N, C-alpha and C positions, 0 to 999 in steps of 0.2 A: 504493500500500500504506500509506503514511503517513496518507493521508486516511481510508482504510477502517479502519485499526487504530490509533486515537489513543493506546492504551496501550502500543503497541510503540515500540521505539527502533531507528531505521534509520540506517545509515551507508552512504554511497556514495562510491566513489573512481573517478577516471578520469585517464588520462594527459593528456587534452586540457583545457587551462585554459579556452578559450572555452566548451566544453560544460559544464564545471562552473560557470562564471559564469552561463551561461544557466539552468542548473538551480537555482542558488541564488536567482536572481531569481524564478523560478516559485514556489519554495517560500515565499519571502518574501511575494509577492503573495497567495498562498493562505493565509497565516497559519499555516503548518505549523511547529510548534516541536519535533516529535519526529523530525526528519530532519536529519542533518548531512552535507554534501557537501564533498569535499576533492580538490584536484588533487594527484596523487601518482604516483610511478613504483613499480610493484610490486616492482621489484628492490631498492628502498631503503626502501619503506614499512615503518614500525614499528608493529605493532598494539598495542604497549604492554600485552600480556597480555589484551586484550579477547577475550571468547568470544561466539560467535553461534549462535543456534538454527538459522538458515538463512543460507546463503551462495549467492549467485547470480552466476555468471560467464557471461554470455550474449554470443555473438558475439565472443569473445576468443581462445580456446584455439588455434584453427587459423590465426589471423591474426597470430601473434607468434612470435619466434624461440624455439628450444628452451629457452634459459635462462630465458625468461619463463614458458613452460609449466611448467618444473620449479619455479620460484618460486611460481607459482599453486598447484600441488598441495601444496607445502610449507606455504604460508600456510593453505590449507584444513585440513590436518592439525593445524596449530598453533592455529587460531582456532575450530575447530568444537567446540561443546559436546558433552558425552559422548553425548547422544541427538540431536544436531543432524543436519541433512541439507543437503548441498551439491548444487547443480544446475549442471552444466557442459555447455554446448553445444559442438559441434564438427562439422566436415565429415567425412564418412565414405566409405570405400570399401565396396563396389565402385561405388556410385552416382556417385562423383566421378571415376571413371576417364575416361569419355568427355568430360565437361565440362573435365577437366584438359587434354586434347589441344587443345580449342578455346581454352582460356585461353593455352596456350603460343603458339598462333598470334597471338592478340591482343597478347600481350606482345612478340612478335617484331616486330609492326608498329608498336608504340607506345613501346617502351622508350627509343628514342633521342629522343623528343619531350620538350619541357620543360614546356609549360603544360598544365594539366588540360583546358582547352578543346580543345587540339589532340589530346590523347590520346582524348578522348570522341568527337570528330568522326571521327578515323581509325578508331576501333573500330567505329563505326556504319557507315562506308563498307565496312569489311571484312565485317561481318555482312550488310549488304545484298547484297554480291557473292556471298557463300556461299549466301544464301537463293535468289538467282536461279539460281546454278549447280545447286544441288540440285533446284530446281523443274523444271529441264530434264531431269533423269535419270528413268529408270523409277521407279515407285513402290515401291521396296524399303523394308522396315520400317526399316532404319537411316537412310535419308534422311528419312523421316517424323519419326523421333525427333530427328534433328539439326536439322531445321527448327523443331520445337517448342522445342528448347533455344535456338536463335538467337532465336526470338520472345520467350522469357522474358527473355533478357539484354537485348534491345533495349528492353524496357519497364521496366527497372530505373531508379530515380532516379540521377542522375549520381554522387552520393556512394557509392551501393552499387556501381555499375559500377566506379568507381575502386578501391574496397576489394576487392571479391570477384574481379574478373576482370582488373584491371590493376595491382593492388597488388604490393608486394614479397613479402609473405608470404601464402601460402595452402597449408596443410600438412594435408591430410586424413589419416586413419588408419583402421585397422580397429578395430572394437569391442574385440577381444581385445588389441590393442596398447594402447589407451587404458586398459583395466582393469588390465593388467599394470603400466603406468607408475604408475597410481594406487596399486596395491598396494605398490609400492616406497616409497610415502610413508605407509604404514599406513592406507590407505583401501580400503573394500570396496564393490563394486557392489551397489546395492539394487534398482535397476530404472530404468524410463524415466518421464519426466514424462507421456508419452502411453502409458498402460497398454495400450490395445488393440494397439499395435505389438509387444508382447512375446509375444503369445499365439498358440499354434498354431491355436486355434479360428477365427481370422480368415483362415486359409489355405483353399484348396479342400480339402474333406474327404479326398480321396485323398492329396494332398500332405502334409496334417497327419498322417495315419495312418502314412505311410511314414517321415516324419521322426521321429515319436515312436518308431518301432520301432528306430531307430538307437541308442537308449539314451544320448544325449548329455546332458551337464549343461545347466543353464539358459543359461549364457553361450555355450556351443558351439551350442546350439539357436538362440539369437538371432542368432549370427553367420551361421548357415545361412539364417535368415529374411531377413537383410540381402541375401544373394545372390539369393534368390528374388524379392525385391521391388525389387532394385537401389537400395537405400536410400542417399541422399546426405547425410543430416543426422541427428544425434541430440542429445537433450537428456537427459543421464544424471544419475541421482541417486546420490550417494556418501554413505557414512557411515564413521565410524571403524571400524577392523577389529574392535575389541572391543565395539562397540555391540550392543545386544540386538535391534535392528530386524532382521526377516527378510522376505524377499520372499515373503509368503504372503497369498493373497487371503482376506479374511474378509467374507463377504456381510453379516453382522450389523452390521458397522461402519457400513453405510449407514443404519441406524436412528438414528444419532446425527448425521447430516449433513443438509444442505439439498440438494434435488434440483430439476433443471430438465429438462423434456421437450423433446426436439428432434423429437418426433413430433406429428402432429395427426390427428384423426379423419378418415377418408375420407368419412364421412357420419354421419348420426344413429346414436347407439348408445343402446339402452334401458338404464335402470338395472337392474343385476343380470344383464346379458347375459354369457353364458359365453365369448363370443369377440367381438372387435372388430377391424375393419380400420383401420389407421393408415397415414399417409403420412410418409416420411422427408423431410429437407431436400433430398435428392437426387432426390425424386420416386418412390422405390421404395415399393411397398405391402407392409406387414407385417401378418400376422394374429396377434394376441395372444390367448392362451387362458387361461381362469380368470377368474371374475367379479371377484375382488379386484384382480388385476393390471390388467384392463381398466378398472375404475373408477378405480384409482389414476392411471393414465396419462391417462385422460380428464380427471380433475380437474387434474392438472399442466398439461395442454395447454390448459386453459381460460384460463390466464394465461401466454402463451408467453414473456414476458420475466421472469417471476417465478422465484425459486429458493426453494422452500418446505421447511420442516422436515418430515422424514418423519413425525414424530408428529403434526404439525398436519394434514397431509393425511389421515392415518389417522383422526384424530378426526372430520374432516368427512365421510369416507366412512361411518363408523359411523352418523352422523346420517342420511345419505342412504339407506342400506340398512335402517336401523332395527334394527341388531343389533350386538353387540360382536364384535370380531375376536379369535379365540383366539391364544394364544402360538404355537401351531404354525402358524396361519395367517400371523402376522406373520413368522415365520422363513422360511416358504416364499415369501412376498412379497419379502423381502430377497434371496433366492436368484434369483428371477425378475428383479428389478431389476438385480442384478449382471450377469446375462446380457445385458441391454439396455445396461448401462454398457460392457461389454467390446466391444460392437458399435457404440459411438459414438452411441447413440440417446438417452441421457440424460447429463446432466452433474451433477457434485457440487460442493459448496462448503461451507466451514466456517461461513460467515455467510449467513443468509437474506436475501432481497431480495423485498419485496412492493411493486409499483408503486402509488403513490397512486391511489385510485379517481377523484379529481377534481383538476382543476388548482388550484394555490394561488391565493388572491385577489391576491397580489402576487408573481408568479413571479420566481425568481432562480436562475440557475445556481449550482452550488456554487462557492466561491471558487477552487478549483483549476481547475474547468472554465472559469471566466471568464478566468483567466490563460492557460490552454491555448488557448482560442479566440482571445484577443487576440494571442498570440505565435506560435502554431503552426497556427491555423486548424482545430483539431479540438476535440472534446469526448470524454470517455471515459465509457462507460456503467458500470452496476453490475457488469458481468461483465468489466471491464478491457479492453473492446474499443473501439477508436477509431471514432468516428462523425464524418465530415467534412461539415459543412453546405455547401450550395452557396455560391458566392462571394457571391451577392446576399442570402444568409441570415445571413452572419456579422455584418453590422451590426446586424441585429435581435437576434441572440444577445447581442451586447454591451450591449444595452439591458436585458437581464434581470438587474438588480441589486437587485430588490426595492423600487425606488422608485416604480414605476408599477403601476397596477392592471391586472387582466386586461382590463377594458373599455378602458382607455387603449391597451393594446398591440394589441388585436385590432380591426383596421379592418373596415369593412363588406365590403370586397372579399375579405378572408381568412376571415371568419367562416363563410361558406357557410351551409348550412341548420342545422347543429348548433350554431352559435355558438362552436365551438372553432377555435382557430388550429391548422392541421395540424402545423406545426413544433413548436409548444408541446406538443401532444399527444404527439408522438414523443419529445421530450426528457423529458417526464414519465414516459412508459412505460418509457424506458430508464434512468431513475434519475439523470438529469443535473441535476435541479433539487433545491434544498433542499426537504425535506418540510415 
C-alpha cells in the first residue's frame, strides 16, 4: 500500500520484534519513506492522538486473549477518523465448530511437547492416522468433510499450523457476538470486505426467498447466511457509531472506479451483439445480454490483468460502436455491472492499472519487489496478489535492476520465436516491473 499510495502515510505495529525488523529492512531497501513500523504491545501502545482513515487488524482478533481484543476495539474507536473504516478479521462460528473439535485433539496430543518441531511432527502423525481411519469407514458426508479438513491442515506452513491449530489462543465467535462487542466501544457494523458474502442473491433462489420472508434485519440475515454456508472466517468493516456511512449499494459509484473482468469470451463475439457467452474463472458459462454490457465486458476481458477506469472503457466502446452512450444507458450499464460484481465476476479498485504494451528496454523490478524477491522469494502484482517465481527463476529476477538491456537478459534459449522472455512477459503483464 505504501508503494501504490506514495501520498499516504502508513503506520504498522506488531508485537513481534523480529517481524518488525524484517519489515523495516524491506521498507528501507524499497526506499519507502511514507511507512513507519514499530514493535509494540497493544495493551500499552500510545497512539498519541493520531487519527487514521483506515485501520486494518488482520489475523489478530481470534488469536489473542480477551483483554487484547477489548484493547483493539478501544484503540479503533479512539484512533478512527470521523469517516474512517476499520477492517477486522476473525474466526467465526458455526464454520469453526467442527475444526475446533479437531484442534482440541491436536492440542491434547501436542501440549505436553516442548519444541515446535516435535509438536508439528506429532500433529502430522495424528492427522495421518485420522485420515487412514476415516478412509476405512463408509463414505458418509461427515467423513468426507473431515478428510478434506485434515488435508487443508496438513498442507499449512509450519508457522500457520503452530498458530491456528496448536497455539494457545484460538477464540472464534458468532457475527452477532462480534458486532455487539464492537458496539460497546461505539463502533457500528458497515459490512464485509467481501461484499458478495453479504447478499441473499448468492443463495439458491428458494432459500433466499424464504429467508427474506422472515423479515430479519441485515445482521440477523447475515448470521443466518453464516449457518447456511457454514462460514468459518470473516473480515468485517466497522465505522464509528455516528459516522454517516451506510450499508447501501449504489451501482452508480462504479462509474467512478476502475474495473477488472474475471470473465473471458467463450468464442468470437461480433461488435454490437445483443448477447455474448463468457466463461468464468471456475469454468462456468454465463450469457450476458444487452449490447452495451456485452461490449463493455469484452473490452475489459481483452486485457485480463488490467483494471480500467469505467469512463475510459466507455469512451473506447463509443468509438467502437460509432455512437454516444446516453445517460440512461450508462446508468443501466452500472446496474448490470453491479450484478456481475455481486456474483464475483468483476473486481473494482480505486486506482487503474494498465499493463505496458511492450517490455522496457532495461527491465527492472520495482524496488519493493526486488526486496521481496530477495528476502521472501515472491513478487507482488498490481492487484496485491503474491506471485512466486520458480526456484530457478529467482536468480534471474534478481538481475532485473535496470542495469542490463533486454537483449542482454534474454538468451537465445529463452527467446523462443517471439523474442520475448516468458518470465519477463509475465512480470510485465502483472505490473511487477517499473514502467
